[in-house]
C-alpha positions in Angstrom: 172.3 -3.7 217.6 169.5 -1.3 216.7 167.3 -4.0 215.3 168.0 -6.2 218.3 166.9 -3.2 220.5 163.8 -2.6 218.5 162.9 -6.4 218.7 163.4 -6.3 222.4 161.1 -3.3 222.9 158.5 -4.6 220.7 158.5 -7.9 222.8 158.3 -6.0 226.0 155.3 -4.1 224.8 153.7 -7.3 223.5 154.3 -9.0 226.7 152.8 -6.1 228.6 149.8 -6.3 226.3 149.5 -9.8 226.7 149.6 -9.7 230.5 146.4 -7.4 230.4 144.5 -10.1 228.6 142.0 -12.1 230.5 138.8 -11.4 232.3 137.4 -7.8 231.6 138.0 -5.2 234.5 137.2 -1.6 235.4 137.9 0.8 238.1 134.4 0.7 239.7 131.2 -1.4 239.7 131.0 -5.1 239.5 134.4 -5.4 237.8 136.1 -2.7 239.9 139.5 -2.5 241.7 138.0 -3.9 244.8 137.1 -7.5 243.1 139.9 -7.8 240.7 141.3 -10.8 242.5 138.2 -12.7 242.0 137.6 -12.0 238.5 140.2 -14.5 237.0 142.8 -16.9 238.8 145.4 -15.1 236.9 144.6 -12.0 238.9 145.0 -13.5 242.3 148.0 -11.2 243.2 145.6 -8.4 243.0 144.0 -9.6 246.4 146.6 -11.9 247.8 149.8 -10.2 247.0 151.7 -8.4 249.7 153.8 -6.1 247.4 150.9 -4.2 245.7 150.9 -0.8 244.3 149.9 2.0 244.6 150.8 3.0 248.3 151.0 6.1 250.3 154.3 8.0 250.4 155.2 8.5 253.9 157.9 7.7 256.5 160.6 7.5 253.7 164.2 6.9 254.9 167.1 8.6 253.2 169.5 6.2 251.5 172.6 7.9 250.6 173.7 5.0 248.4 171.0 5.7 246.0 172.3 7.4 242.9 170.3 9.9 240.6 168.3 8.2 237.8 170.3 8.7 234.5 167.8 9.7 231.8 168.7 9.0 228.0 165.3 9.9 226.4 165.2 11.1 222.9 162.3 12.7 220.8 160.2 10.5 218.5 156.9 9.5 217.1 154.5 8.0 219.5 151.1 6.1 219.2 148.5 7.5 221.6 145.7 5.1 222.3 142.6 5.2 224.4 142.4 1.7 225.9 139.0 2.1 227.6 140.9 2.2 230.9 143.6 4.8 230.3 145.3 7.0 227.8 148.5 5.2 226.8 151.4 6.6 224.6 153.5 3.8 223.1 156.9 5.2 222.1 159.4 4.6 219.6 162.5 2.6 220.7 165.5 4.2 221.8 164.8 6.0 225.0 165.9 4.5 228.4 167.1 5.1 232.0 169.8 3.7 234.0 168.6 3.1 237.7 171.0 1.6 240.4 173.1 0.3 237.4 170.4 -1.3 235.4 169.3 -0.2 232.1 165.5 0.0 231.5 164.1 0.7 228.1 161.1 3.1 228.0 158.0 1.1 226.5 155.2 3.5 227.1 153.6 6.0 229.5 150.0 6.3 230.6 147.9 8.8 232.4 145.5 8.5 235.4 143.0 10.7 237.3 143.4 11.2 240.1 146.8 10.2 241.1 147.6 6.5 241.8 150.1 7.4 244.5 149.3 9.6 247.5 151.7 11.5 249.5 151.0 11.7 253.2 147.4 10.9 252.3 146.9 13.6 249.5 146.1 12.8 246.1 147.3 14.8 243.2 145.1 15.9 240.3 146.6 13.3 238.0 149.7 11.0 237.6 151.5 9.9 234.6 153.4 6.5 234.9 156.5 5.9 232.6 156.9 2.2 232.2 160.3 0.7 231.5 161.6 -2.8 231.1 165.1 -4.3 231.4 166.8 -6.9 228.9 165.9 -9.4 231.6 162.2 -8.5 231.8 162.3 -6.5 235.0 160.0 -3.5 235.3 160.8 0.0 236.6 158.0 2.6 236.6 158.5 6.2 237.2 155.6 7.9 238.9 155.1 11.8 238.2 152.2 13.6 240.0 150.5 16.4 238.1 148.6 19.2 239.6 146.5 22.0 238.2 148.6 25.3 238.1 148.6 28.7 236.8 149.6 29.4 233.1 149.4 27.4 229.9 150.3 24.1 231.5 152.6 21.5 230.4 153.9 21.8 226.7 154.4 18.2 226.0 150.8 17.3 227.3 149.5 20.1 225.1 150.9 18.3 222.0 149.6 15.0 223.1 146.0 16.5 223.9 145.7 17.8 220.3 145.5 14.2 219.3 143.6 12.7 222.3 141.6 9.7 221.2 138.0 10.2 222.5 136.8 6.6 222.2 137.8 3.3 223.6 139.9 1.4 221.2 141.0 4.4 219.1 144.7 5.1 218.3 146.2 8.2 216.9 149.8 8.3 215.6 151.6 11.5 216.4 154.4 12.3 214.1 155.6 15.2 216.1 158.8 14.6 217.9 157.5 13.7 221.6 160.1 13.6 224.2 159.0 12.1 227.4 161.5 14.2 229.4 159.0 17.0 229.0 156.9 15.1 231.4 159.5 15.0 234.2 160.0 17.6 237.0 163.1 19.7 237.1 164.1 18.3 240.6 164.3 14.6 240.2 164.6 13.7 243.6 162.6 10.4 244.1 161.0 7.9 246.6 161.5 4.2 245.7 159.9 1.0 246.8 159.2 -2.5 245.5 155.6 -2.9 244.3 153.4 -4.2 241.5 151.8 -3.3 238.3 148.7 -1.1 238.7 146.1 -3.2 236.8 145.4 -7.0 236.4 147.1 -9.3 236.7 148.9 -6.9 239.3 152.2 -8.8 239.0 154.6 -8.0 241.6 158.5 -7.5 241.5 158.1 -3.7 240.1 160.7 -1.2 241.1 158.8 2.1 241.7 160.3 5.5 241.5 157.9 8.3 242.7 159.3 11.8 242.0 159.2 13.9 245.1 158.1 16.9 243.1 155.1 17.3 240.8 154.6 19.2 237.4 151.8 21.6 236.4 149.0 21.1 234.0 146.5 23.8 233.2 142.9 23.5 233.9 141.9 23.1 230.5 144.4 20.3 230.2 143.1 18.6 233.3 139.5 19.0 232.1 140.1 17.5 228.7 141.4 14.3 230.5 138.6 14.2 233.1 135.9 14.6 230.4 137.1 11.2 229.3 138.1 9.6 232.7 136.5 10.7 235.8 138.3 7.9 237.8 140.9 5.5 236.5 143.2 4.9 239.6 143.3 1.9 241.9 142.9 2.6 245.7 146.0 2.7 247.9 147.3 -0.6 248.9 148.5 -2.0 252.2 152.3 -1.5 252.4 152.8 -4.6 254.6 155.7 -3.1 256.4 157.5 -2.1 253.1 160.4 0.3 253.2 160.2 3.5 251.1 163.7 5.0 250.4 164.6 8.3 249.4 167.6 9.5 247.5 167.7 13.0 248.7 
């Protein structure tokens, strides 16, 4: 059973990486987000899709049928990678969530500055997106907004940043037991909508859960990231009438 789960997670991560092959892209300039759809025929959803992410969180409707997300995260070693477009943490198999009765295995989580999603038009300082995949290949992504606060910041990020790879293509294996639950807000009320991957090929059919509450990072933690990435977010996309639901 454990070998089967391991194989499934490795295949999921491999599929995600494979999906990102194709024409080179960036967040600005001649290969920036505004022209992704024209860089490669495989990226046409980036410009033609009607369920693209991120979007602005406003006008959410309460849906009493939505259940809290069940978290089954566990500590483990991770591989932290500077992809040239983001800092991505690939996790060991075993962590998962259950959302609306579906199990989604945690594949990786990645950091962006500023936030991808806005709340009533306001950006957060950063966002971490925790990417999950079901056995059927469906994606669920949890978005947590990060804002500069007082104090020492987030303990999980402090451990990660000790190994922050400074150059594109570099990886750092972290043997410390990293638990992704340390990146979640205490109050886990969420907004949810149907959207897409945030990067080419911008595939749609992704279930997004955007937490209503943020977490704090210290000024030094924020600066350590912005020294590497001044901007690695996609502009908000047209919601095209999509409904945003809230669970509380």
